C-alpha positions in Angstrom: 24.8 -5.3 -23.6 24.3 -9.0 -22.6 25.0 -9.9 -19.0 24.1 -13.7 -19.5 27.1 -16.2 -19.6 25.5 -19.6 -20.0 25.9 -21.2 -16.5 27.0 -24.6 -15.9 24.5 -27.5 -15.2 25.2 -27.5 -11.6 25.2 -23.9 -11.3 21.4 -23.2 -12.4 18.1 -23.2 -11.1 14.7 -22.3 -12.1 13.8 -19.6 -9.4 15.8 -17.5 -7.3 14.0 -16.5 -4.3 15.0 -12.9 -2.9 14.8 -11.9 0.5 11.6 -9.8 0.3 10.0 -13.2 -1.4 11.0 -15.0 1.7 9.7 -13.0 4.2 6.4 -12.6 2.3 5.9 -16.7 2.1 7.1 -16.7 5.5 4.7 -14.4 7.0 1.6 -14.8 4.8 2.0 -18.6 3.8 -0.1 -18.3 0.5 -2.1 -21.4 0.0 -2.7 -20.6 -3.5 0.8 -21.2 -4.4 0.8 -24.8 -2.6 0.1 -26.7 -6.1 3.1 -24.7 -7.7 5.3 -25.5 -5.1 4.5 -29.5 -4.9 5.6 -29.6 -8.8 8.7 -28.2 -7.9 11.8 -30.6 -8.5 14.7 -30.8 -6.0 17.1 -27.6 -7.1 14.3 -26.2 -8.8 14.2 -23.4 -6.2 17.3 -21.4 -4.8 18.1 -19.1 -2.1 21.2 -16.8 -1.9 23.5 -17.4 1.3 23.5 -13.7 1.4 19.2 -13.8 1.8 19.8 -16.6 4.5 22.2 -14.2 6.3 19.4 -11.6 6.6 16.8 -14.0 7.4 19.1 -15.3 10.5 19.8 -11.8 11.8 16.4 -10.9 11.5 15.5 -14.2 13.7 18.3 -13.1 16.0 17.0 -9.5 16.6 13.4 -10.7 16.8 11.3 -11.2 20.4 11.5 -15.2 19.8 14.8 -15.8 18.5 14.6 -19.2 19.6 11.1 -20.1 17.8 12.2 -17.7 14.6 15.4 -19.8 14.2 13.6 -23.1 14.1 10.9 -21.6 11.6 13.6 -20.5 9.6 15.4 -23.9 9.5 12.0 -25.5 8.6 11.4 -22.9 5.6 15.0 -23.5 4.4 14.2 -27.3 4.3 13.3 -27.3 0.9 15.3 -24.8 -0.6 18.8 -25.0 -2.3 21.0 -22.4 -0.6 23.7 -21.1 -2.8 27.1 -19.3 -2.2 27.7 -15.8 -3.5 30.6 -17.2 -5.2 33.5 -15.9 -7.5 31.5 -16.0 -10.8 28.5 -14.4 -9.2 31.0 -11.4 -8.0 32.2 -11.1 -11.6 28.7 -10.7 -12.7 28.2 -8.4 -9.9 30.5 -5.7 -11.7 28.6 -6.1 -14.8 25.3 -5.5 -13.4 26.9 -2.5 -11.1 27.9 -1.1 -14.6 24.5 -1.3 -15.8 22.7 -0.6 -13.0 24.8 2.6 -12.0 24.3 4.0 -15.5 20.6 3.7 -15.4 19.3 4.1 -11.7 22.6 5.2 -9.8 23.1 4.9 -6.0 25.2 2.3 -4.1 25.9 -1.2 -4.5 23.3 -3.2 -2.2 21.7 -6.6 -1.9 19.4 -6.3 -4.8 22.0 -5.6 -7.0 23.8 -8.8 -5.7 20.5 -11.0 -5.9 20.2 -9.9 -9.6 23.8 -11.1 -10.3 23.3 -14.2 -8.6 20.2 -14.9 -10.5 21.9 -14.2 -13.7 25.0 -16.8 -12.7 21.7 -19.3 -12.1 20.0 -18.5 -15.0 16.9 -18.4 -12.6 14.2 -16.1 -12.6 14.2 -14.1 -9.8 11.2 -13.9 -7.7 10.3 -11.0 -5.6 7.4 -9.5 -3.4 9.0 -6.0 -4.5 9.7 -6.0 -8.5 10.0 -2.0 -8.2 13.8 -3.1 -6.7 14.8 -4.2 -9.9 15.3 -2.2 -13.2 15.0 -3.8 -16.6 18.4 -5.3 -16.3 19.2 -7.2 -19.8 18.5 -11.0 -19.6 17.1 -10.8 -15.8 13.7 -12.4 -15.4 11.8 -11.0 -12.2 8.5 -12.4 -11.5 6.2 -10.7 -8.7 5.0 -12.6 -5.5 2.1 -15.1 -7.1 0.9 -14.6 -10.4 3.8 -14.9 -12.8 5.7 -17.6 -10.8 2.6 -19.6 -10.3 1.6 -19.7 -13.8 5.6 -20.6 -14.7 5.1 -23.8 -13.0 1.7 -24.8 -13.2 0.1 -23.7 -16.6 0.8 -25.1 -20.2 1.9 -22.8 -23.3 -1.1 -22.3 -25.3 -1.4 -20.3 -28.7 -1.8 -16.6 -28.6 -5.6 -15.2 -28.9 -6.2 -14.0 -32.3 -7.8 -11.0 -30.7 -5.0 -10.0 -28.8 -1.7 -10.4 -31.0 0.3 -8.5 -28.6 -0.8 -10.2 -25.1 2.4 -11.3 -23.0 3.3 -14.8 -22.4 2.2 -15.1 -18.9 -1.4 -14.2 -19.9 -1.0 -16.7 -23.2 -0.2 -19.4 -20.6 -3.3 -18.6 -18.5 -5.9 -21.2 -19.6 -8.9 -20.4 -17.1 -6.3 -18.0 -15.2 -7.4 -14.5 -14.3 -4.1 -12.4 -13.3 -4.8 -9.5 -11.1 -1.6 -7.3 -10.5 -1.7 -4.5 -8.1 -2.6 -3.5 -4.7 -3.2 -6.0 -2.0 -6.8 -6.6 -1.1 -8.2 -9.6 1.3 -11.6 -9.3 -0.5 -9.7 -10.2 -3.9 -8.3 -13.2 -2.2 -12.1 -14.2 -1.4 -13.1 -13.2 -4.7 -10.7 -15.9 -5.9 -12.2 -18.5 -3.5 -15.6 -18.1 -4.5 -15.1 -17.9 -8.4 -12.9 -21.3 -7.9 -15.7 -23.0 -5.6 -18.4 -21.9 -8.6 -16.3 -23.2 -11.3 -13.0 -25.3 -10.4 -11.8 -24.5 -14.0 -11.5 -20.7 -12.9 -8.6 -19.6 -10.6 -7.8 -15.8 -9.9 -4.1 -15.7 -8.9 -2.7 -12.2 -7.6 0.6 -10.3 -7.3 0.7 -7.7 -4.8 3.1 -5.0 -6.3 1.0 -1.9 -5.2 -1.5 0.1 -6.9 1.2 1.9 -9.3 2.7 -1.4 -10.0 -0.7 -3.0 -11.2 -1.2 -0.2 -13.6 2.3 -0.6 -15.2 1.4 -4.2 -15.6 -1.8 -3.4 -17.4 0.4 -1.0 -19.8 2.6 -3.7 -20.4 -0.6 -6.2 -21.0 0.8 -8.6 -18.3 -2.4 -8.5 -16.2 -6.0 -8.8 -16.8 -6.9 -6.5 -14.3 -5.3 -4.4 -11.4 -6.6 -3.5 -8.2 -6.2 0.1 -7.3 -6.9 2.7 -4.5 -4.7 5.9 -5.6 -5.7 9.0 -4.4 -5.1 12.3 -6.6 -4.7 14.9 -4.3 -5.8 17.8 -6.6 -9.2 16.2 -6.9 -9.7 13.9 -4.1 -10.8 11.2 -6.4 -9.3 7.6 -6.7 -7.7 6.1 -9.8 -8.6 8.1 -12.5 -5.8 10.5 -12.6 -3.5 7.9 -12.5 -5.1 5.8 -15.0 -5.0 8.9 -17.4 -1.1 9.3 -16.8 -0.1 6.0 -16.8 -2.5 4.3 -19.2 -4.4 6.5 -21.6 -1.3 7.8 -23.3 -0.1 4.6 -24.1 -3.6 3.4 -26.0 -4.5 1.6 -23.2 -8.6 1.8 -22.7 -9.9 0.4 -19.6 -13.2 0.4 -17.3 -12.9 1.4 -13.7 -15.2 -1.1 -11.9 -16.3 -0.4 -8.1 -15.5 -3.2 -5.7 -15.1 -2.3 -2.2 -14.9 0.8 -0.1 -12.7 0.1 3.0 -11.1 1.4 6.4 -7.6 2.7 6.6 -5.8 3.2 9.6 -3.1 2.3 12.3 -2.6 -1.2 13.2 -1.5 -1.4 16.4 -0.6 -4.2 19.3 -3.5 -5.6 21.1 -4.7 -2.8 23.6 -2.7 -0.2 21.8 0.1 -0.3 24.6 2.1 3.0 23.0 -1.1 5.1 23.4 -0.9 5.9 19.3 -3.7 8.1 18.2 -3.0 9.4 14.8 -0.6 10.2 12.0 1.4 12.9 14.2 2.7 10.0 16.5 4.6 8.2 14.1 7.1 10.9 14.5 7.4 9.9 18.2 10.9 8.4 19.2 9.6 5.5 20.9 7.2 4.4 18.2 8.7 1.8 15.4 6.7 1.8 12.2 6.3 -0.5 9.2 5.8 1.1 5.9 4.5 -0.5 2.7 6.5 -0.5 -0.6 6.8 2.3 -3.0 4.1 2.4 -5.5 1.5 1.1 -3.2 -1.6 3.3 -2.6 -1.5 3.2 1.4 2.2 4.2 0.9 1.0 7.2 -1.1 -1.4 8.2 1.2 0.6 8.2 3.8 2.9 10.4 2.1 0.0 12.8 1.2 -0.9 13.1 5.0 2.6 13.5 6.2 2.9 16.6 3.7 -0.5 17.9 5.0 0.9 17.8 8.1 4.5 19.0 7.4 5.9 16.0 9.0 9.4 14.9 7.6 9.4 11.1 6.9 12.9 10.9 8.1 11.7 11.4 11.7 9.8 8.0 11.4 11.4 5.4 12.7 10.9 2.3 10.2 9.7 4.2 7.2 12.4 2.8 5.4 11.1 -0.8 6.0 8.5 -2.1 3.3 6.4 -4.6 3.4 4.0 -5.6 0.1 0.8 -6.3 1.4 -1.6 -5.5 4.5 -1.1 -8.9 6.0 2.5 -8.5 6.1 2.1 -5.4 8.1 -0.3 -6.8 10.4 2.2 -9.7 10.7 5.2 -7.4 11.3 3.1 -5.8 14.2 1.7 -9.0 15.6 5.6 -10.1 15.8 6.7 -7.6 17.8 9.1 -6.1 15.1 7.1 -3.1 14.6 4.7 -0.7 17.3 2.2 0.1 14.2 1.8 0.3 10.6 -0.7 1.6 8.2 -3.1 -0.8 6.7 -7.0 -2.0 6.5 -9.0 -2.8 9.2 -9.5 -6.5 7.9 -6.1 -7.4 8.3 -5.8 -6.2 11.8 -9.0 -8.1 12.5 -7.4 -11.2 11.2 -4.6 -11.3 13.7 -6.7 -9.9 16.4 -4.7 -6.5 16.5 -6.2 -3.3 17.5 -7.1 -0.8 14.9 -7.1 2.8 14.7 -9.7 4.1 11.9 -8.3 7.2 9.9 -9.9 7.2 6.6 -12.3 5.7 4.3 -11.2 4.9 0.7 -12.1 3.3 -2.9 -10.5 0.0 -3.7 -11.5 -0.2 -7.5 -10.8 -2.8 -10.1 -8.9 -1.7 -13.5 -9.7 -3.5 -16.3 -8.7 -3.5 -20.1 -11.6 -3.1 -22.0 -10.6 -6.2 -24.3 -10.4 -8.3 -21.0 -13.4 -6.9 -19.8 -15.7 -8.2 -22.8 -13.7 -11.4 -23.0 -15.2 -14.6 -21.8 -12.4 -15.3 -19.2 -13.7 -12.8 -17.1 -17.5 -13.2 -17.4 -17.9 -15.6 -14.3 -15.7 -12.7 -12.1 -17.8 -9.7 -13.3 -21.2 -11.8 -13.0 -20.4 -12.3 -9.1 -19.4 -8.8 -8.7 -22.5 -7.7 -10.2 -25.0 -9.9 -8.4 -22.6 -11.1 -5.2 -24.2 -13.9 -3.5 -25.0 -13.6 0.0 -22.6 -16.0 1.2 -19.8 -14.1 -0.7 -21.3 -10.5 1.1 -21.4 -12.2 4.3 -17.8 -13.7 4.0 -16.7 -9.7 3.0 -18.6 -8.5 6.1 -16.8 -10.8 8.3 -13.5 -9.4 7.4 -14.4 -6.1 9.1 -13.9 -2.6 7.7 -15.8 -3.1 4.1 -18.9 -1.3 2.3 -20.1 -2.8 -0.7 -22.3 0.1 -2.5 -20.3 0.6 -5.4 -19.1 -3.3 -6.1 -19.8 -4.4 -9.7 -20.5 -0.7 -10.9 -19.0 1.0 -14.0 -17.6 4.0 -12.3 -15.8 5.4 -15.6 -14.5 4.3 -19.1 -11.3 5.8 -20.0 
C-alpha cells in the first residue's frame, strides 16, 4: 500500500523538522550542521504549524517565557511554517490505517507529522527515529548524520567490496558515520580527526545504543557508540550484539573507548537535596528521561526494578530527550529538577552531579569497516591518542581511558 500521492510544487519541501528535532537544535546548537544549513535554499526546510504550537506552549510554560518566545521567533525565521491542511488530514487517515495495523495506539503528533511529511514529499528529520515505524514512502533521518550527508555529500559509486552498502554510506566520501549513543568524547574525537586531516569528517546521530546497533544491522553506519548493560552478566554490549547483530550475519569488533561516570544531574547547589534513584519517586521532583533504546534509559529501568520502584510514580518519566546535553539543558533551563546523564554533560553547563555508576562506552564496528581505509585514521588515534586529545577528554570530567583502542571482543 503506497501512501504517497505526488505533491504540487508549492506543497513540497526537502525536509520537515519534527518537534523533537527542533528542540534538539534549540538546546544543543550543533555546530557540525552549520555547513549543511548554509547549503539550504529558501523553502527547503519546513516545520509544521503543529510543532510551532507545541514549541510556543513550552515557551509560555517555561521559567523565562519572554526570553524563550524571542528565542523561538529567531529559530523559526529561516524555516517555512506549513499548515496542517485538508490534504494532510486526508493523508493522516491513510497513515492511521497503516500505523494502527502495525503498531496500535491512539493518534498522536508523530502520526500527524508523518502524514504532513508525506504530503510535502519531505524527509522527516527527527531526534527520535524510534517514534516512526517504516511507513511506506516515508523517509526518516536521525538528527545528524543522514541529514548532513544528504545536503553536503555528492553521490559516488558503491564500493565493490560492499555491494549492499546503504545509500547514506555510499555518499560518505571521507565521512565516517557514527550512529548510536551520545557521548561528548565522540564529538571530541571528530574534532581531532578533522584537525589532523580536513578530508576526514565524523558525523553522529544520537538515536540511543539500541538504535545504533539496529543501524549497523541495516548497514546504515560505519560504527555505533553503545553502553548496553546485560543484567544477567553485568557485562556491556556483548549480549546485545549477539541478539541484534549476530543472527543477521553482522560480524563486528567491540572496541574500548572510554569508561564514564553516570549519575543524576541537578541544578547548582542541588536545591531539592536529591541523593539517589529513590528520590525520583518523590512528588516534588520533576525528572527528564532519555529516549527508549538509550543505554541510560535501560540502566535507569534496571535500577528501578532492583529497588521495586514503579516508573509511573516518577513525574517526567515520559518526557524524553535524545542526548546527555539535552537532559542537562532541560535541568539548566528549569524545566526539570534532575535527569540521569554523564558527569561531563553536567560539568559543561555548570550543574551539580551525583555520581552513581561507572560504565563502559564502547564502539561497535562491523569488520568490513574496521579493516577499511576510511576508519584507519580514527583507529590510529584511539590506539595511540595524542596528549592534546587525552587532555581534552580529561577536561570534560568523569572519564577514564585505560581501555581506549583495545579490542574487547570479536563477534
